[in-house]
C-alpha positions as CSV (number, residue, x, y, z in Angstrom):
1,M,138.5,-85.3,47.7
2,L,139.0,-83.4,44.5
3,Y,139.3,-85.0,41.2
4,R,140.5,-84.1,37.8
5,R,138.4,-85.1,35.0
6,A,140.1,-86.5,31.9
7,D,139.5,-85.0,28.3
8,V,136.1,-85.8,27.5
9,S,136.0,-84.6,23.9
10,G,133.9,-87.1,21.9
11,N,133.8,-89.5,24.9
12,T,130.7,-90.9,26.5
13,P,130.1,-91.2,30.3
14,P,131.4,-92.3,32.8
15,Y,134.3,-90.2,32.2
16,T,137.8,-90.9,33.6
17,K,138.5,-89.2,36.7
18,S,142.3,-88.7,38.6
19,L,142.6,-87.9,42.3
20,I,144.6,-85.0,42.9
21,Y,144.4,-84.5,46.7
22,N,143.1,-86.6,49.5
23,H,143.6,-86.3,53.3
24,S,142.5,-88.6,55.9
25,T,141.7,-86.0,58.6
26,K,141.6,-82.6,56.9
27,D,138.7,-81.7,54.8
28,S,138.8,-79.6,51.6
29,K,136.7,-77.3,50.0
30,G,135.9,-74.3,47.6
31,P,138.2,-75.5,44.6
32,S,138.8,-73.2,41.7
33,V,140.2,-74.4,38.4
34,N,142.1,-72.7,35.9
35,E,141.1,-72.4,32.2
36,D,142.4,-75.7,30.8
37,G,142.3,-77.7,34.2
38,S,146.2,-77.7,34.6
39,A,145.7,-76.0,38.2
40,V,143.3,-75.9,40.9
41,V,143.5,-73.8,44.3
42,F,141.3,-74.9,47.3
43,G,141.0,-74.5,50.9
44,R,142.0,-77.2,53.6
45,A,140.5,-77.4,57.1
46,D,143.5,-76.2,58.7
47,D,143.1,-72.7,57.4
48,V,145.6,-73.1,54.4
49,I,145.2,-72.6,50.7
50,M,146.4,-75.6,48.6
51,V,147.6,-75.4,45.0
52,W,147.8,-78.6,42.4
53,K,149.6,-78.1,39.2
54,A,149.6,-80.9,36.7
55,A,153.2,-80.0,35.8
56,E,154.2,-80.7,39.4
57,G,152.0,-83.8,39.9
58,T,151.0,-83.2,43.7
59,A,149.2,-80.6,45.8
60,R,151.2,-78.2,48.2
61,V,150.4,-75.5,50.5
62,L,150.3,-72.0,48.9
63,A,149.3,-70.0,51.7
64,S,148.5,-70.5,55.7
65,N,146.6,-68.4,58.2
66,T,143.7,-68.0,55.7
67,Y,139.9,-67.5,56.5
68,D,138.3,-70.1,58.5
69,S,138.9,-73.1,56.3
70,T,136.4,-71.6,53.8
71,G,138.4,-72.2,50.6
72,D,137.7,-68.6,49.6
73,C,139.9,-68.5,46.6
74,D,140.3,-68.2,43.1
75,I,142.8,-69.0,40.3
76,S,143.7,-67.0,36.9
77,A,142.9,-68.7,33.6
78,D,146.6,-69.5,33.0
79,G,147.3,-70.8,36.7
80,N,150.1,-68.4,37.4
81,W,147.8,-66.4,40.2
82,A,145.8,-67.1,43.1
83,T,143.8,-64.7,45.3
84,Y,142.3,-65.9,48.8
85,E,141.0,-64.3,52.0
86,T,143.3,-64.0,55.0
87,Q,141.9,-64.2,58.7
88,K,144.7,-63.4,61.2
89,P,145.2,-60.8,62.5
90,I,143.2,-58.8,59.7
91,Y,140.9,-59.8,57.1
92,N,142.7,-59.2,54.1
93,I,142.8,-60.4,50.1
94,E,146.1,-61.4,49.0
95,L,147.3,-62.1,45.6
96,K,150.1,-64.6,45.1
97,S,151.9,-66.2,42.3
98,T,151.4,-70.1,42.3
99,A,155.2,-70.5,41.7
100,P,156.8,-72.1,44.7
101,G,158.5,-69.7,47.1
102,S,156.7,-66.4,45.7
103,A,155.6,-63.8,48.4
104,A,151.9,-62.6,48.7
105,L,150.7,-59.2,48.0
106,V,147.8,-57.5,50.0
107,V,145.3,-55.8,47.5
108,N,142.6,-54.5,49.5
109,E,142.5,-50.8,49.9
110,D,143.0,-50.3,53.5
111,A,144.5,-53.4,55.2
112,T,144.9,-51.8,58.5
113,S,141.5,-50.1,58.9
114,G,139.5,-53.0,60.2
115,E,137.8,-53.3,56.8
116,R,136.6,-56.8,56.0
117,A,137.5,-58.0,52.6
118,S,136.1,-61.2,51.4
119,D,135.1,-63.3,48.5
120,P,138.0,-62.6,46.1
121,S,137.7,-63.3,42.4
122,I,140.7,-62.9,39.9
123,S,140.7,-61.9,36.1
124,G,141.8,-64.5,33.6
125,N,145.1,-62.9,33.1
126,G,145.8,-62.1,36.7
127,D,145.8,-58.4,36.3
128,Y,142.6,-57.7,38.4
129,V,141.1,-58.8,41.7
130,A,137.7,-58.1,42.7
131,Y,136.5,-58.4,46.3
132,V,133.6,-57.6,48.7
133,R,134.4,-54.6,51.0
134,G,132.5,-54.4,54.5
135,C,133.2,-53.9,58.2
136,R,133.3,-56.7,60.8
């Protein structure tokens, strides 16, 4: 379960929380929250990356065919860009707008060499993506 915390400025515990995603059979993990809490990306057990945006009010699939349900993802500070690790057929790092219907871009240096790219992290404005580069 992923929860959204309410504004706690000047409040005392316990804080009000809002459920943003719950699935009866598919675990979620690895959430990354944008700067103001209006967007969250996270992995789901069936090898997908989900995105939740407060403006949309519900979680939806952002990407499928991702790496082993790890939730290895990150979101920009403004919530407009997400990066994540793919698995099949090659380990890549992709960058994608969180807007519905957008296409993903592969960002690792040599996506066809057998290089294993992992652990992506995105800059606050979405202009830069860092990742770990290694061999399988």
